[in-house]
Backbone as a chain_set.jsonl record, in Angstrom:
{"seq": "XXXXXXXXXXXXXXXXXXXXXXXXXXXXXXXXXXXXXXXXXXXXXXXXXXXXXXXXXXXXXXXXXXXXXXXXXXXX", "coords": {"N": [[1.674, -13.416, -8.352], [0.907, -10.642, -6.417], [1.421, -7.116, -6.919], [2.193, -3.764, -6.031], [2.095, -2.116, -8.292], [0.358, -3.273, -9.964], [-2.122, -2.787, -12.122], [-4.465, -4.24, -12.507], [-5.783, -4.889, -10.21], [-8.61, -4.251, -8.71], [-9.145, -3.156, -6.197], [-7.066, -1.578, -5.604], [-6.918, 1.243, -6.62], [-8.952, 2.732, -5.004], [-7.82, 2.367, -2.395], [-5.339, 3.482, -2.674], [-6.144, 6.01, -3.199], [-7.26, 6.696, -0.694], [-4.987, 6.603, 1.067], [-3.521, 8.704, -0.08], [-5.438, 10.85, 0.498], [-5.459, 10.764, 3.344], [-2.793, 11.401, 3.889], [-2.53, 13.905, 2.651], [-4.522, 15.508, 3.885], [-4.765, 15.041, 6.657], [-2.468, 15.55, 8.621], [-1.801, 14.823, 11.26], [-2.299, 12.116, 11.468], [-0.302, 9.323, 11.332], [1.133, 7.422, 8.844], [1.936, 3.972, 8.443], [3.429, 1.098, 7.232], [3.972, -2.36, 6.598], [6.13, -4.3, 4.713], [4.27, -5.129, 2.052], [2.625, -3.079, 2.602], [4.234, -0.766, 3.192], [5.346, -0.384, 0.66], [3.108, 0.046, -0.795], [2.19, 2.613, 0.306], [4.436, 4.216, -0.298], [4.363, 4.098, -3.147], [1.77, 5.06, -3.658], [2.145, 7.678, -2.957], [3.88, 8.668, -4.836], [6.306, 7.534, -5.08], [8.998, 5.236, -6.24], [8.618, 1.855, -6.905], [9.708, -1.343, -7.408], [10.112, -4.661, -8.77], [12.033, -7.279, -7.149], [15.127, -8.374, -8.511], [15.657, -11.672, -9.767], [18.276, -12.559, -9.673], [19.341, -11.336, -7.511], [18.859, -13.006, -5.457], [16.915, -12.912, -3.358], [14.325, -14.291, -1.611], [10.862, -14.168, -0.957], [8.297, -14.777, 1.318], [4.852, -15.221, 1.355], [2.758, -14.976, 3.997], [0.112, -14.61, 4.913], [-3.017, -12.813, 4.829], [-4.911, -10.1, 5.905], [-8.091, -8.799, 6.257], [-9.15, -5.34, 6.073], [-11.416, -3.142, 7.486], [-12.952, -0.143, 7.095], [-14.51, 2.321, 8.965], [-17.449, 4.406, 8.723], [-17.209, 6.948, 9.891], [-14.516, 7.534, 9.991], [-13.103, 9.845, 9.139], [-14.116, 11.906, 10.552]], "CA": [[1.939, -12.62, -7.148], [0.398, -9.241, -6.412], [2.351, -6.013, -6.637], [1.583, -2.39, -5.928], [1.972, -1.544, -9.566], [-0.481, -4.074, -10.824], [-3.368, -2.042, -12.373], [-5.626, -5.133, -12.654], [-6.371, -5.149, -8.975], [-9.727, -3.232, -8.538], [-9.202, -2.537, -4.903], [-5.949, -0.631, -5.441], [-7.016, 2.675, -6.687], [-9.553, 3.388, -3.834], [-6.973, 2.313, -1.321], [-4.302, 4.478, -2.894], [-6.815, 7.375, -2.928], [-7.413, 6.883, 0.765], [-3.604, 6.897, 1.492], [-3.256, 10.167, -0.496], [-6.274, 11.583, 1.297], [-4.988, 10.832, 4.722], [-1.459, 12.043, 3.968], [-2.714, 15.362, 2.331], [-5.482, 16.26, 4.747], [-4.698, 14.649, 8.044], [-1.089, 15.392, 8.96], [-1.601, 14.249, 12.527], [-2.348, 10.715, 11.417], [0.943, 8.812, 10.835], [1.047, 6.166, 8.06], [2.878, 2.967, 8.631], [3.077, -0.135, 6.608], [5.025, -3.363, 6.657], [6.296, -5.096, 3.468], [3.449, -4.65, 0.924], [2.029, -1.705, 3.036], [5.13, 0.31, 2.919], [5.564, -0.268, -0.71], [1.812, 0.823, -1.279], [2.303, 3.973, 0.753], [5.403, 4.979, -1.175], [3.923, 4.146, -4.487], [0.65, 6.021, -3.635], [2.657, 9.194, -2.784], [4.714, 9.126, -6.059], [7.673, 6.859, -5.012], [9.271, 4.16, -7.169], [8.618, 0.524, -6.378], [10.013, -2.27, -8.437], [10.298, -6.039, -8.383], [13.456, -7.646, -6.859], [15.637, -9.155, -9.634], [15.926, -13.055, -9.229], [19.732, -12.795, -9.486], [19.66, -10.828, -6.19], [18.7, -14.149, -4.515], [16.032, -12.663, -2.274], [12.996, -14.976, -1.73], [9.835, -13.544, -0.009], [7.21, -15.666, 1.587], [3.541, -14.611, 1.739], [2.278, -15.713, 5.106], [-1.263, -14.495, 4.972], [-3.693, -11.507, 4.58], [-5.948, -9.694, 6.979], [-8.94, -7.717, 5.71], [-9.368, -4.179, 6.847], [-12.639, -2.532, 7.282], [-13.004, 1.279, 7.426], [-15.859, 2.862, 9.432], [-17.848, 5.661, 8.033], [-16.783, 8.204, 10.663], [-13.066, 7.585, 10.155], [-12.513, 11.234, 8.897], [-14.789, 12.913, 11.422]], "C": [[1.565, -11.163, -7.334], [1.602, -8.263, -6.243], [1.603, -4.698, -6.654], [1.405, -1.713, -7.254], [1.138, -2.343, -10.541], [-1.816, -3.382, -10.973], [-4.504, -2.864, -12.489], [-6.353, -5.318, -11.285], [-7.423, -4.026, -8.619], [-9.757, -2.615, -7.299], [-8.059, -1.538, -4.672], [-6.212, 0.856, -5.575], [-7.871, 3.398, -5.576], [-8.609, 3.375, -2.675], [-5.871, 3.37, -1.496], [-4.848, 5.921, -2.754], [-6.967, 7.706, -1.494], [-6.074, 7.217, 1.409], [-3.288, 8.315, 1.219], [-4.076, 11.19, 0.341], [-5.818, 11.88, 2.774], [-3.704, 11.657, 4.797], [-1.62, 13.615, 3.558], [-3.563, 16.062, 3.327], [-5.434, 16.018, 6.285], [-3.24, 14.466, 8.568], [-0.732, 14.776, 10.348], [-1.783, 12.788, 12.553], [-1.111, 10.167, 10.622], [0.651, 7.51, 10.04], [2.269, 5.28, 8.301], [2.505, 1.756, 7.899], [4.279, -1.1, 6.658], [4.988, -4.159, 5.233], [5.444, -4.496, 2.358], [2.847, -3.214, 1.324], [2.955, -0.578, 2.845], [5.381, 0.621, 1.506], [4.28, 0.475, -1.28], [1.882, 2.273, -0.875], [3.243, 4.766, -0.057], [4.929, 5.116, -2.544], [2.708, 5.203, -4.707], [1.005, 7.507, -3.626], [3.672, 9.529, -3.791], [6.084, 8.4, -5.941], [7.739, 5.813, -6.094], [9.26, 2.872, -6.404], [8.86, -0.466, -7.556], [10.245, -3.732, -7.866], [11.774, -6.384, -8.136], [13.916, -8.541, -8.03], [15.963, -10.571, -8.967], [17.436, -13.229, -9.017], [20.138, -12.16, -8.065], [19.515, -11.899, -5.018], [17.753, -13.937, -3.374], [14.673, -13.396, -2.48], [12.066, -14.544, -0.568], [8.806, -14.621, 0.103], [6.025, -14.918, 1.99], [2.973, -15.447, 2.793], [0.714, -15.671, 5.139], [-1.82, -13.046, 4.706], [-4.759, -11.302, 5.527], [-6.775, -8.542, 6.326], [-9.005, -6.551, 6.616], [-10.617, -3.485, 6.518], [-12.626, -1.127, 7.842], [-14.445, 1.603, 7.928], [-16.12, 4.078, 8.755], [-17.371, 6.881, 8.658], [-15.322, 8.242, 10.807], [-12.52, 9.058, 10.035], [-13.163, 12.271, 9.733], [-13.972, 13.296, 12.591]], "O": [[1.907, -10.551, -8.346], [2.593, -8.533, -5.564], [0.521, -4.571, -7.229], [0.604, -0.783, -7.342], [1.186, -2.141, -11.754], [-2.597, -3.383, -10.022], [-5.59, -2.292, -12.58], [-7.454, -5.868, -11.258], [-7.011, -2.927, -8.25], [-10.359, -1.545, -7.209], [-8.062, -0.769, -3.711], [-5.776, 1.645, -4.736], [-7.566, 4.541, -5.235], [-8.59, 4.378, -1.962], [-5.524, 4.068, -0.543], [-4.185, 6.853, -2.299], [-6.826, 8.862, -1.095], [-6.052, 8.095, 2.272], [-2.855, 9.064, 2.095], [-3.56, 12.202, 0.815], [-5.809, 12.999, 3.287], [-3.557, 12.51, 5.671], [-0.911, 14.472, 4.086], [-3.285, 17.231, 3.591], [-6.03, 16.764, 7.063], [-2.842, 13.353, 8.913], [0.378, 14.304, 10.595], [-1.461, 12.18, 13.574], [-0.906, 10.487, 9.452], [-0.016, 6.611, 10.552], [3.415, 5.726, 8.355], [1.334, 1.378, 7.923], [5.433, -0.682, 6.75], [3.94, -4.572, 4.737], [5.819, -3.48, 1.774], [2.625, -2.34, 0.485], [2.545, 0.486, 2.382], [5.611, 1.779, 1.155], [4.382, 1.38, -2.108], [1.631, 3.125, -1.727], [2.922, 5.877, -0.479], [5.072, 6.198, -3.114], [2.637, 5.995, -5.648], [0.33, 8.388, -4.159], [4.313, 10.573, -3.675], [6.963, 8.713, -6.743], [6.757, 5.514, -6.774], [9.853, 2.802, -5.328], [8.209, -0.351, -8.594], [10.521, -3.942, -6.685], [12.66, -5.861, -8.813], [13.146, -9.386, -8.485], [16.445, -10.656, -7.837], [17.809, -14.05, -8.179], [21.205, -12.481, -7.543], [19.948, -11.724, -3.879], [17.773, -14.746, -2.446], [13.968, -13.115, -3.449], [12.439, -14.559, 0.605], [8.474, -15.297, -0.87], [6.103, -14.057, 2.866], [2.697, -16.615, 2.52], [0.102, -16.708, 5.393], [-1.029, -12.163, 4.373], [-5.456, -12.236, 5.923], [-6.248, -7.506, 5.92], [-8.925, -6.719, 7.833], [-10.881, -3.243, 5.341], [-12.3, -0.959, 9.017], [-15.437, 1.176, 7.336], [-15.224, 4.756, 8.252], [-17.13, 7.849, 7.937], [-14.847, 8.944, 11.7], [-11.594, 9.438, 10.751], [-12.797, 13.443, 9.64], [-14.4, 14.12, 13.4]]}, "num_chains": 1, "name": "protein.A"}
């Protein structure tokens, strides 16, 4: 299962860099994420993210993924 603190995921550093760039340089753009997305935003900006302990009894289902494509003029 993937997690935001898994350093083996090659696409994570560029995405985290994008999140930090948007947060630092474009305050008019609001960041929002759901589930994995909100964890990634928090982690990218220095927050703590950790795995839920099994004894807490929380089971998460992964329904699917949707690729995101950024256009070159995003920051213009």
